[in-house]
C-alpha positions in Angstrom: 0.0 0.0 0.0 2.8 2.6 0.8 4.3 1.9 -2.7 0.9 2.4 -4.3 0.6 5.8 -2.7 3.8 6.8 -4.5 2.4 5.8 -7.9 2.2 8.6 -10.5 -1.1 10.4 -10.3 -3.2 10.5 -13.5 -6.0 13.0 -13.3 -8.3 10.8 -15.5 -8.3 7.9 -13.0 -11.2 7.0 -10.9 -9.2 7.2 -7.6 -8.3 10.9 -8.4 -11.9 11.8 -9.2 -13.1 10.0 -6.0 -10.4 11.9 -4.0 -11.5 15.3 -5.5 -15.1 14.5 -4.9 -14.5 13.3 -1.3 -12.3 16.4 -0.6 -14.9 18.8 -1.9 -17.7 17.2 0.1 -15.6 17.2 3.3 -14.5 20.8 2.9 -18.0 22.0 2.1 -19.3 20.1 5.1 -16.5 21.6 7.3 -17.2 25.1 6.1 -20.9 24.6 6.7 -20.2 23.3 10.3 -17.9 26.3 11.0 -20.5 28.7 9.7 -23.2 27.0 11.7 -21.1 27.1 14.9 -20.3 30.8 14.4 -23.9 31.7 13.7 -25.2 29.5 16.5 -22.7 30.8 19.1 -23.4 34.4 18.2 -27.1 33.8 18.5 -26.7 32.1 21.8 -24.6 35.0 23.2 -27.1 37.6 22.0 -30.0 35.7 23.4 -28.2 35.5 26.7 -27.5 39.2 26.8 -31.1 40.0 25.7 -32.4 38.0 28.7 -30.1 39.8 31.0 -31.1 43.2 29.7 -34.8 42.4 30.0 -34.2 41.3 33.6 -32.4 44.6 34.4 -35.1 46.9 33.0 -37.7 45.0 34.9 -35.7 45.3 38.1 -35.4 49.1 37.5 -39.2 49.2 37.1 -39.7 47.7 40.5 -37.1 50.1 42.0 -39.0 53.1 40.5 -42.2 52.0 42.2 -40.5 51.6 45.5 -38.4 54.9 45.4 -40.9 57.2 43.8 -41.2 60.2 44.0 -37.5 60.5 45.1 -35.7 60.3 41.8 -32.3 61.0 43.4 -32.5 57.6 45.1 -33.4 56.0 41.7 -30.6 57.8 40.0 -28.2 56.6 42.7 -29.4 53.0 42.1 -28.8 53.4 38.4 -25.3 54.8 39.0 -24.4 51.8 41.2 -25.7 49.4 38.6 -23.6 51.2 35.9 -20.5 51.0 38.1 -21.0 47.3 38.9 -21.1 46.5 35.2 -18.4 49.0 34.1 -16.1 46.3 32.8 -18.7 45.1 30.4 -19.4 48.6 29.2 -23.1 48.8 30.4 -24.8 52.1 29.9 -28.2 53.5 31.3 -30.6 56.2 30.2 -33.6 57.4 32.1 -36.3 59.5 30.3 -39.4 61.2 31.6 -42.8 61.3 30.0 -41.8 64.1 27.7 -39.1 61.8 26.4 -36.4 64.1 27.8 -33.3 62.5 29.4 -33.5 62.7 33.2 -30.2 61.0 33.7 -27.7 58.9 31.7 -24.4 57.3 32.4 -21.3 58.9 31.2 -20.6 56.1 28.7 -24.1 56.2 27.1 -23.5 56.5 23.3 -24.8 59.6 21.6 -26.7 57.6 19.0 -28.6 56.0 21.8 -29.4 59.3 23.4 -30.6 60.7 20.1 -32.8 57.6 19.3 -36.5 58.5 19.5 -38.7 56.6 21.9 -41.1 54.0 20.4 -44.3 54.3 22.4 -46.1 51.5 20.6 -44.6 48.7 22.7 -44.1 48.4 26.4 -40.8 46.5 26.2 -38.4 45.6 23.4 -34.7 44.9 22.6 -33.2 46.6 19.6 -29.8 46.9 17.9 -28.3 50.2 16.8 -24.9 50.0 15.2 -22.5 48.4 17.7 -24.9 48.8 20.6 -27.8 46.7 21.9 -30.2 47.8 24.5 -33.5 46.9 26.2 -36.1 49.6 26.6 -39.1 49.5 28.9 -42.0 51.9 29.6 -42.5 52.4 33.3 -45.7 53.8 34.9 -44.9 55.6 38.1 -47.4 55.5 41.1 -48.7 58.9 40.0 -49.4 57.5 36.5 -46.6 59.4 35.0 -44.8 57.4 32.2 -41.1 57.1 32.3 -38.7 55.1 30.1 -35.5 53.2 31.0 -32.9 52.1 28.6 -30.1 49.7 29.6 -27.6 48.5 27.0 -24.2 47.2 26.3 -21.7 47.4 23.4 -21.8 44.3 21.2 -18.1 44.6 20.1 -17.1 42.4 23.0 -19.7 39.8 21.9 -18.4 39.9 18.4 -14.8 39.6 19.7 -15.8 36.5 21.6 -17.3 35.0 18.4 -14.2 35.9 16.5 -12.1 34.3 19.1 -14.0 31.0 18.9 -13.8 31.3 15.1 -10.0 31.7 15.3 -9.8 28.6 17.4 -11.9 26.6 14.9 -9.9 27.8 11.8 -6.9 25.7 12.5 -9.2 22.7 12.8 -10.6 23.6 9.4 -7.2 24.1 7.9 -6.1 20.8 9.3 -9.0 19.0 7.7 -8.3 20.8 4.4 -4.8 19.4 4.5 -5.6 15.9 5.7 -8.8 15.3 3.7 -7.1 14.9 0.2 -4.5 12.5 1.7 -7.2 10.5 3.6 -9.5 10.7 0.6 -6.8 9.4 -1.8 -6.0 6.6 0.6 -9.6 5.6 0.9 -10.0 5.8 -2.9 -6.9 3.7 -3.3 -8.4 1.1 -0.9 -11.7 1.2 -2.7 -10.3 0.9 -6.2 -7.6 -1.6 -5.4 -9.8 -4.6 -6.2 -10.8 -2.9 -9.4 -7.1 -2.4 -10.3 -6.6 -6.1 -9.8 -9.6 -6.9 -12.0 -8.1 -4.7 -14.7 -4.7 -6.3 -14.4 -6.2 -9.8 -14.6 -8.4 -8.8 -17.5 -5.4 -7.4 -19.4 -3.5 -10.7 -18.9 -6.3 -12.9 -20.2 -5.5 -14.7 -23.4 -7.4 -17.1 -25.7 -4.7 -19.7 -24.9 -5.3 -19.4 -21.2 -9.1 -19.9 -20.8 -8.7 -21.1 -17.2 -7.7 -17.8 -15.7 -10.3 -16.2 -13.4 -10.6 -13.1 -11.3 -10.0 -13.4 -7.6 -12.9 -12.7 -5.2 -12.4 -11.5 -1.6 -15.6 -13.0 -0.1 -17.0 -9.5 0.9 -20.1 -9.9 -1.3 -19.8 -6.2 -2.3 -20.3 -4.7 -5.7 -16.7 -5.4 -6.8 -17.0 -9.0 -5.7 -20.2 -9.3 -7.6 -18.5 -7.8 -10.6 -15.7 -10.3 -10.4 -18.2 -13.2 -10.1 -20.1 -11.8 -13.1 -17.0 -11.6 -15.2 -15.9 -15.1 -14.1 -19.3 -16.4 -15.2 -18.8 -14.6 -18.6 -15.3 -16.2 -18.8 -16.8 -19.6 -18.1 -19.3 -19.1 -20.9 -16.6 -17.9 -23.2 -14.4 -20.8 -22.4 -17.3 -23.3 -23.0 -18.1 -21.5 -26.3 -14.4 -21.5 -27.4 -14.1 -25.1 -26.4 -17.2 -26.0 -28.4 -15.9 -24.1 -31.4 -12.5 -25.9 -31.2 -14.4 -29.2 -31.0 -16.7 -28.2 -33.8 -13.7 -27.3 -36.0 -12.0 -30.6 -35.2 -15.2 -32.6 -35.8 -15.9 -30.8 -39.0 -12.4 -31.5 -40.2 -12.8 -35.1 -39.3 -16.1 -35.4 -41.1 -14.6 -33.7 -44.2 -11.5 -35.7 -44.2 -13.3 -39.0 -44.9 -15.1 -38.1 -48.1 -12.1 -36.1 -49.3 -9.8 -39.1 -48.7 -12.2 -41.4 -50.5 -12.4 -39.0 -53.5 -8.6 -38.7 -53.6 -8.1 -42.5 -53.4 -10.7 -43.1 -56.1 -9.1 -40.6 -58.5 -5.6 -41.9 -57.8 -6.7 -45.4 -58.5 -8.5 -44.4 -61.7 -5.5 -42.4 -63.0 -2.9 -45.0 -62.1 -3.5 -47.0 -65.4 -6.0 -47.3 -68.2 -9.3 -48.9 -67.2 -12.5 -49.8 -68.9 -15.3 -47.3 -69.3 -17.3 -49.3 -66.8 -14.6 -48.9 -64.2 -14.3 -45.2 -64.9 -18.1 -44.8 -64.6 -18.1 -46.7 -61.3 -15.3 -44.4 -60.0 -17.2 -41.3 -61.1 -20.3 -42.5 -59.3 -18.3 -43.1 -56.1 -16.8 -39.6 -56.4 -20.2 -38.1 -57.1 -21.7 -39.8 -54.0 -18.9 -38.5 -51.8 -19.4 -35.0 -53.3 -23.1 -35.1 -52.5 -22.2 -36.0 -48.9 -19.7 -33.1 -48.8 -22.3 -30.7 -50.2 -24.9 -31.8 -47.6 -22.3 -31.4 -44.8 -21.4 -27.9 -46.0 -25.1 -27.0 -46.2 -25.7 -28.3 -42.7 -22.8 -26.3 -41.3 -24.0 -23.2 -43.0 -27.6 -23.8 -41.7 -26.3 -24.4 -38.2 -24.2 -21.2 -38.3 -27.2 -19.1 -39.5 -29.4 -20.5 -36.8 -27.0 -19.8 -34.0 -26.2 -16.3 -35.4 -30.0 -15.5 -35.2 -30.4 -17.1 -31.8 -31.2 -13.7 -30.1 -33.4 -12.4 -32.9 -37.1 -13.1 -32.2 -39.1 -14.3 -35.2 -41.4 -11.6 -36.6 -43.5 -13.8 -39.0 -46.5 -16.1 -38.4 -46.1 -19.7 -39.5 -48.9 -22.2 -40.1 -47.5 -25.2 -38.3 -50.0 -27.6 -39.9 -49.1 -26.4 -43.4 -45.3 -26.8 -42.6 -45.9 -30.4 -41.3 -48.0 -31.4 -44.3 -45.5 -29.9 -46.8 -42.7 -31.8 -45.2 -44.7 -35.1 -45.3 -45.5 -34.6 -48.9 -41.8 -34.2 -49.6 -40.8 -37.4 -47.9 -43.8 -39.5 -49.1 -41.9 -41.0 -52.0 -38.9 -42.0 -49.8 -41.3 -43.6 -47.2 -43.0 -45.6 -49.9 -39.6 -46.9 -51.3 -38.7 -48.0 -47.8 -42.2 -49.5 -47.2 -42.7 -47.2 -44.2 -46.0 -45.7 -43.3 -45.9 -41.9 -42.9 -48.8 -40.6 -40.8 -49.9 -37.1 -39.9 -52.2 -35.9 -37.0 -52.4 -32.1 -37.1 -55.2 -29.6 -36.5 -55.7 -27.1 -39.4 -54.9 -23.4 -38.9 -52.5 -23.7 -35.9 -50.2 -20.7 -36.3 -47.2 -19.7 -34.2 -44.6 -16.9 -34.4 -41.8 -18.3 -36.5 -39.9 -18.6 -39.7 -41.7 -21.1 -42.0 -38.5 -22.0 -43.8 -36.6 -22.8 -40.6 -39.5 -24.7 -39.2 -39.6 -26.8 -42.4 -35.9 -27.5 -42.0 -36.5 -28.6 -38.4 -39.4 -30.9 -39.4 -37.4 -32.3 -42.4 -34.5 -33.2 -40.2 -36.7 -35.0 -37.7 -38.5 -36.9 -40.4 -35.3 -37.7 -42.3 -33.8 -39.1 -39.1 -36.9 -41.1 -38.3 -37.0 -42.7 -41.8 -33.3 -43.3 -41.7 -33.5 -45.6 -38.7 -36.9 -47.2 -39.2 -36.9 -50.6 -40.9 -39.3 -51.6 -43.6 -42.8 -52.2 -42.4 -42.5 -49.6 -39.6 -44.2 -46.3 -39.3 -43.3 -42.6 -38.7 -46.1 -40.5 -37.1 -46.1 -36.7 -37.0 -48.4 -35.2 -34.4 -49.2 -31.5 -33.8 -51.1 -30.6 -30.6 -52.0 -27.4 -28.9 -51.4 -27.1 -25.1 -53.5 -24.1 -23.9 -52.3 -24.5 -20.3 -48.6 -24.1 -21.3 -49.5 -21.7 -24.1 -47.5 -23.6 -26.6 -47.8 -26.0 -29.5 -46.1 -29.4 -29.5 -44.7 -31.1 -32.6 -44.0 -34.8 -32.0 -42.2 -37.1 -34.5 -42.4 -40.8 -33.4 -41.0 -43.8 -35.2 -41.0 -47.6 -34.6 -37.3 -48.0 -35.3 -34.6 -49.8 -33.2 -34.4 -46.9 -30.7 -31.4 -45.3 -29.0 -29.6 -46.6 -25.9 -30.2 -44.6 -22.8 -26.5 -43.7 -22.4 -26.6 -41.9 -25.8 -29.7 -39.8 -25.3 -28.0 -36.9 -23.5 -25.6 -36.5 -26.4 -27.8 -36.8 -29.5 -28.2 -33.1 -29.9 -24.5 -32.5 -29.9 -22.8 -31.7 -33.2 -21.5 -34.6 -35.2 -22.6 -37.1 -32.5 -23.8 -40.4 -33.9 -25.0 -43.1 -31.5 -24.1 -45.9 -33.9 -22.5 -44.9 -37.1 -22.2 -48.4 -38.2 -25.6 -49.8 -37.7 -27.7 -50.8 -40.7 -29.6 -48.1 -42.5 -30.5 -50.2 -45.6 -29.8 -48.1 -48.7 -30.0 -44.8 -46.8 -26.8 -42.6 -46.8 -25.1 -41.9 -43.5 -25.9 -38.5 -42.0 -23.4 -35.9 -41.0 -24.4 -35.8 -37.4 -25.7 -32.2 -37.5 -29.4 -32.8 -38.1 -30.5 -32.8 -34.4 -28.1 -30.0 -33.5 -29.7 -27.9 -36.2 -33.1 -28.8 -34.8 -32.1 -27.7 -31.3 -30.8 -24.3 -32.6 -33.9 -23.6 -34.5 -36.2 -24.6 -31.6 -34.2 -22.3 -29.2 -34.2 -19.5 -31.7 -38.1 -19.7 -31.7 -38.1 -19.6 -27.9 -38.9 -23.3 -27.6 -37.2 -26.4 -26.5 -36.7 -29.9 -27.9 -36.5 -33.3 -26.1 -36.1 -36.9 -27.0 -37.2 -40.2 -25.5 -36.4 -43.7 -26.8 -36.6 -47.4 -26.0 -34.3 -49.9 -27.6 -36.3 -52.1 -29.9 -39.5 -50.0 -29.7 -38.7 -46.7 -31.3 -37.8 -43.0 -30.7 -40.0 -40.0 -30.1 -38.7 -36.4 -30.5 -41.0 -33.6 -29.1 -40.6 -29.9 -30.0 -42.4 -27.4 -27.9 -42.9 -23.9 -29.4 -44.7 -20.9 -27.9 -48.0 -19.9 -29.4 -47.3 -16.2 -29.1 -49.7 -13.4 -28.1 -52.1 -13.8 -31.1 
């Protein structure tokens, strides 16, 4: 930490902005507190002197009633009061009913002597320049009004307030000096985990997908940020791993047909052969080329489906029409294989979706079902509405050999083939992408796909698609 305090300061960094903001807030708060203390102290001192002055004028009122009509005794009382408060600068003025001065102390300011008498109130405290006094109207026993003024200079009060302010100023200056340092230290402590996150993020490389940000176990916002980034890195690592596996699997699938084509052409070109041999070689090459073409189309279709995974379909598709068009396309293949192709679908069932992609999904499912169903079997397509779940369900069930339970969780993975060598009659081997494409299309439409199978009894694939708002 001490070494970090010596790091060069860059004004654009978050820690500097936090320091400046913290310093500004503390200094403004300090100034506000000092101003409030000064104002509050001054108000308290003035309230105290006001109460004292009111008490004094009321005491003089009582003395006038007792000493009347001998004003000399009253003046003597006023003189003694003035002398007793001489160190505080108290002054006294006594006025008669004609508002002429009967007696005043020697230190009574001239501006107070010249101030006219306000007859509208019995008693009040007022400020004139640097003097504050209390004035009271006194009614003598003979009903003659008199007025008494007792005051004090306020310079001493202001001096006391200024003295307290001078004592508080060093505290404010100390805070002004310490606040930036303390603020920078706090900002450094607060942004240290963020700096570690940045250093770790800068060191991340595609070749080291196992690196993760450290968490402190504080459950604060920075810890949650680290956890969020770690989850993102986990997803990226899984995605990159899948892409690596995808490329490896694609290369493996492409290598077989390409090697077969190369071998066939090398054998054909090694020596002269009969036209029948050349024709047979060309047919083999053409068959491998068709397989390569199908694999390339499937890869492109899968890439397009995954690229549009976050784009919601904007069209309305007639699911019944999609299913029946697909069945019509595979009717000839089913008849050649002596397989019954059945459809159970309500008319006019529409869902939000891309008709072309839904046809691709249905075609892949029917193609797989026909591929692994022996002669004399059946493939049934069923479309049903589930109002409770607000979705439509497309089911493709066959009476084929089925899939072993250990393979079911992997059938939707790319290039996975539960049994690449089992008998398919005269059907070509698939590329292992059909069900992966189906899953991508179903997820793009906000749905899901599942499979159940029993060996020797058949397989059933169910696609659940939302009905939408209409």
